[in-house]
C-alpha positions, 0 to 999 in steps of 0.5 A: 210895133203892134201885134198885126205889124210884128204877126206879119214879120214872121208870116210864112209867107214872108220865106218868099221873094216879093216876085215869087209870092206874087207868082204864087197868088197868080196860081191861086183861086178864092174861096170865101169859108165861114167860121166854123166850117173845113177846109180839110178833114184828116184823111182828104186827098192832100192836094193843094195849099191854102193861104190865108188872105184874111180870117184866121184857121185853127189846123187840129189833130184827133186824139184815141181818147177824142179829144182835140189838139190845136196845133197852129193857129193860121192868120193873114199871110200864112201858107199852109197845107200838105203836098206830097211827092207820092200820090194818093197822099191823105192829111194828117190833120184838120183845118178848122175856119175860126172866123170868116176867111177869104182863103187862096188855094193852089193846086198841087198840079199848078204848083209843080208847073211853077216850080218847074218853070222858076228854080228859084222860087223852087229853093225858097219852097223847100225852105218853106217845106223845111220850116213847116217840118221843123215847126211840127217838130218842135210842137211835139218836143213841147207836149212830150218832153217837159211834161205839162207845166213845160208845155204850157210854157212853151205855150206862152213864149209862142203866143208872145212871139206871134201876138205879143207886144213890149211894153217896158219889160213886159210882153203883152199877148193881145189874143185872148184864149180861154182857158179850155182853148189853152188846155186844147194846145198843150194836151191837158184839161181846163183845169190843169190850166187853170191851176198852172196859171194860178201858181204862175201869177202867184209867183208873179210870173204872169198877170192877167188883165182883162181877159189878156196875159201879161208876161212879167218873167219871160226867163222862168218861162224859158226854164222851165220849157228847157227853151232851145232859142229857136227863131220866131218864124219856129216858135209861133203859133 
């Protein structure tokens, strides 16, 4: 299975039946977004959902010390955003477009009508909301519970689930990230990531090849981050 196919298998929109996914697409309006632009910022009114038809979007959180923490990397087939039963809700995160993208946008008022009309869609939508909540919980668990080594090991597992392919007994992660980008995902410095990856290479846990990471000892990563064996729908980027 190639990386794109594996990603599609665990895309958030896979929670919806084909019929209900078409219903959601039917109330979307299209938006083209250039790399470097933002779909929304922290504090903006939260009354829409966003579906990635093509491209990629990074969800970030601004910290008090000025750092930016990367929480999600959304790609083709992902549905994200924040809708709230209470009015005047605002976004808790930023959504930065990282490559030229085509986005489908669902307005909350249109979604509410559709959910009222189709009970089965309402049930699937509740499952989607529950999954997004569990994903956020698990991300903050990674960052808070087992230190920076645990957070980095968990990140490598998430990357392998989302962008990896199994080749023999090794997992090749096809998405290339700089150490600075990985540092933003685990809330540490680039120098700390450099050091931790270097130690793992010396211990034959991982290997670097043409800028890509190859995981050679997945069990070690799971032990360090106290892996709870979450399903791939949750343990992903």
